[in-house]
C-alpha positions in Angstrom: 79.1 75.1 141.9 78.9 72.4 139.2 82.0 71.8 137.2 83.9 69.2 135.2 87.3 68.1 136.7 90.1 65.6 136.2 92.6 64.6 139.0 95.4 63.2 136.9 96.7 63.3 133.3 94.9 60.9 130.9 94.9 60.4 127.2 91.2 59.5 127.2 88.2 60.7 129.1 88.5 58.2 132.0 89.6 60.8 134.6 86.8 63.3 133.8 84.3 63.9 136.6 81.2 66.0 136.8 80.1 67.3 140.2 80.2 70.0 142.9 83.4 72.0 143.6 84.0 75.2 145.6 83.3 78.5 143.8 86.4 80.4 142.8 87.8 83.3 144.8 87.8 86.6 143.1 91.3 88.2 143.4 92.4 91.8 142.9 91.9 92.9 139.3 89.6 89.9 138.5 86.0 89.6 137.6 83.8 86.6 138.5 81.9 85.4 135.4 78.8 83.3 135.5 79.5 81.0 132.5 76.8 81.0 129.8 79.0 79.3 127.1 82.6 77.9 127.0 84.3 77.0 123.7 86.1 73.6 123.3 89.6 73.7 121.8 92.0 70.9 121.0 94.4 72.3 123.6 91.8 71.4 126.3 92.2 67.6 125.9 95.9 67.8 124.9 96.5 69.5 128.3 94.5 66.6 130.0 96.9 64.2 128.2 99.9 66.0 129.7 100.9 67.6 126.5 101.8 71.0 128.0 103.4 69.6 131.2 106.8 70.8 130.2 105.5 74.3 129.6 102.9 75.0 132.2 102.5 74.1 135.9 99.4 72.1 136.7 97.5 71.9 140.0 95.0 69.0 140.3 92.1 68.7 140.3 91.9 70.7 137.0 88.8 72.3 135.7 89.5 72.4 131.9 88.5 75.1 129.5 90.0 78.4 128.4 87.1 80.1 126.5 84.2 81.8 128.2 81.2 84.0 127.6 79.0 85.0 130.4 77.7 87.6 132.9 79.9 89.4 135.5 78.6 88.5 138.9 81.3 90.0 141.2 84.4 92.2 141.0 87.7 91.9 142.8 89.5 94.9 144.2 90.5 97.5 141.7 88.6 96.1 138.6 86.9 99.3 137.4 86.6 98.2 133.8 83.4 96.3 134.4 80.2 96.2 136.5 78.1 93.5 137.8 75.6 92.4 135.1 78.0 93.2 132.2 77.8 90.6 129.4 81.4 89.6 128.5 83.7 87.1 126.8 87.3 86.1 127.5 90.2 83.9 126.6 90.7 82.9 130.2 94.1 81.1 130.1 96.1 81.5 133.4 99.7 80.9 134.3 98.8 77.7 136.2 96.4 75.0 134.7 93.8 74.6 137.4 90.6 76.7 137.4 89.1 76.7 133.9 85.8 77.6 132.3 83.9 74.3 132.2 82.0 75.3 135.3 79.3 77.5 136.5 81.7 80.3 137.4 85.2 81.3 136.6 87.4 84.2 137.9 89.3 86.0 135.1 91.8 88.8 135.0 90.0 92.0 133.9 92.5 92.8 131.1 91.6 89.5 129.4 87.9 90.3 129.3 85.9 92.1 126.5 82.3 93.0 126.2 80.1 90.6 124.2 78.8 92.2 121.0 75.1 92.2 120.5 75.6 90.4 117.2 76.9 87.3 118.8 74.7 84.9 120.8 76.1 83.1 123.9 77.3 80.0 122.0 79.0 82.2 119.3 80.7 84.5 121.9 81.9 81.4 123.9 83.5 79.9 120.8 85.3 83.1 119.6 88.1 84.0 122.1 91.0 81.5 121.7 90.5 80.6 118.1 89.6 84.2 117.1 92.6 85.7 118.9 94.9 83.0 117.4 93.8 83.9 113.9 94.1 87.6 114.6 97.6 87.2 116.1 98.7 85.1 113.1 97.5 87.6 110.5 99.0 90.4 112.6 102.4 88.7 112.6 102.1 88.2 108.9 101.1 91.8 108.3 98.3 90.7 106.0 96.6 93.5 104.1 95.6 94.9 100.7 97.5 93.2 97.8 98.3 90.0 99.7 97.4 86.5 98.7 97.0 84.5 101.8 96.9 80.7 102.0 95.2 79.2 105.0 95.9 75.6 105.9 92.8 74.2 107.7 90.5 77.0 106.6 87.2 75.3 107.6 88.2 74.7 111.2 87.4 77.1 114.0 90.7 79.1 113.8 91.0 78.8 110.0 87.5 80.1 109.4 88.3 83.2 111.5 91.6 83.7 109.6 89.7 83.6 106.3 87.3 86.3 107.5 89.9 88.5 109.1 92.1 88.2 106.0 89.2 89.3 103.7 88.3 92.2 106.1 91.9 93.4 105.7 91.6 93.3 101.9 93.6 90.1 101.1 92.8 87.5 98.6 92.4 84.2 100.5 92.9 80.6 99.4 91.8 78.0 101.9 92.4 74.3 102.2 89.6 72.0 103.2 87.8 68.8 102.3 85.5 69.2 99.3 82.4 69.0 101.5 83.4 72.3 103.1 84.1 74.2 99.9 80.8 76.0 99.7 81.2 77.1 103.3 84.6 78.6 102.5 83.2 80.4 99.5 80.6 81.9 101.8 83.4 83.2 104.0 85.1 84.7 101.0 87.9 82.2 100.3 88.8 80.3 97.2 88.8 76.6 98.3 91.3 73.9 97.4 91.3 70.2 98.4 94.1 69.3 100.8 96.3 66.2 100.4 98.6 65.0 97.6 99.1 67.6 94.9 98.1 70.5 97.1 101.1 72.7 96.0 100.2 72.3 92.4 96.5 73.2 93.0 97.6 76.3 94.9 100.0 77.3 92.1 97.1 76.9 89.6 95.2 79.6 91.5 98.3 81.7 92.3 101.0 81.1 89.6 103.3 83.7 91.1 103.0 82.1 94.6 101.2 83.4 97.7 102.6 86.2 99.8 101.5 84.8 103.2 100.7 81.4 104.7 98.9 80.6 108.0 99.1 77.0 109.0 96.5 75.8 111.6 96.9 72.0 111.1 100.7 71.2 111.1 102.6 69.0 108.7 102.3 71.6 105.9 105.8 73.1 105.8 106.9 71.6 102.5 103.8 72.7 100.8 104.2 76.2 102.3 107.7 76.5 101.1 106.8 75.3 97.5 104.0 77.9 97.1 105.4 80.9 99.0 106.5 83.8 96.7 109.9 85.3 97.2 109.8 87.5 100.3 106.7 85.8 101.5 105.9 85.3 105.2 104.5 82.3 107.0 103.3 81.3 110.5 102.1 78.1 112.1 100.4 77.3 115.4 101.1 73.6 115.1 104.7 73.2 113.8 107.5 75.0 115.6 110.0 73.9 112.9 108.8 76.7 110.7 111.2 78.9 112.7 114.1 77.1 111.1 112.7 78.2 107.7 112.0 81.9 108.3 108.6 81.4 109.7 107.0 82.2 113.1 105.5 79.8 115.6 102.5 81.5 117.2 101.3 81.0 120.8 98.4 83.4 121.5 98.1 85.6 124.6 94.9 86.5 126.6 94.1 90.1 125.4 90.8 91.8 126.1 91.7 94.8 123.8 92.4 92.5 120.8 89.3 90.5 121.6 87.3 93.7 121.5 88.7 94.2 117.9 87.1 90.9 117.0 83.9 91.9 118.6 83.9 95.1 116.5 84.4 93.0 113.3 81.4 91.0 114.3 79.3 94.1 114.9 80.2 95.3 111.4 79.1 92.0 109.9 82.6 91.1 108.9 83.1 88.1 111.3 80.7 85.3 112.1 81.1 82.3 114.4 80.1 78.9 113.0 78.9 76.8 115.9 79.1 73.1 114.9 77.6 71.6 118.0 76.7 72.4 121.6 77.0 70.1 124.7 75.8 70.2 128.2 78.3 70.6 131.1 78.1 66.9 131.8 78.9 66.0 128.2 82.4 67.4 128.1 83.7 63.9 127.3 81.6 63.7 124.2 82.8 67.2 123.2 86.4 66.1 123.6 85.7 63.0 121.4 84.2 65.2 118.7 87.3 67.5 118.9 89.7 64.6 118.7 88.0 63.4 115.6 89.4 66.5 113.9 86.9 67.1 111.1 84.6 69.6 112.8 83.6 72.7 110.8 83.4 75.6 113.2 83.3 75.5 117.0 82.2 73.1 119.6 80.7 74.8 122.7 79.7 73.8 126.2 76.5 75.4 127.5 76.4 75.0 131.3 
């Protein structure tokens, strides 16, 4: 099958290769997915740079990619949840970094897989799993609901945009930070936008004089602002700054979870969650997709279409 690989850690794209590799074996409890779309996430190129070497084992050559949407083509032993031909999506992270989703096929544990909702096209479904599950887990840990005022740092990014929509679906008022060019986009999602940067805490306080009750940080470096705007008894989480744990917050690392992914699919079917696809790339353009992700100013999701 065709796939993108790298055979050693690198902080740039110099080790990326596009070519033929062996098709994955389909173990017990797994499904073989023919990849129709695979979302690009910052963790993909950070792993390639060795950023998670202290946390996860790596077996080279590595096929990068943790997001997938596609069609079930084969079943391993005892995988009754799905049938050949099912259209599915998954956050396909495994215990060892090796066989990812930037390929024609990927084998994924059945409990990590959910059915693709009809309301999401392939690119949209491929961009949802990791970022969507991260947002869902963050807001779940915060217990966001009616009566909350939620501040989202990095609200126009892939994960932040999902957090805005999930927060609104749960009845919260949402304030989102973004560059001014993305403010209309945030308004369309249901957020009240504020410009990030110097003076952010004051701008948030202008909108919420009594403080916000919950904060979700998807960019890092925002702890001091968070502590300045958080109301007494407020809750906060971050996916990018583990020092929040020293200040009563939670550092979030999302798990593959097909059942929770199905919750996101249900929101999409109800018209409460949309996936903004910023740009798509062919399988042999993964390097360009990584460059776009590294640039860090993408609104929505970058997606590989094999």
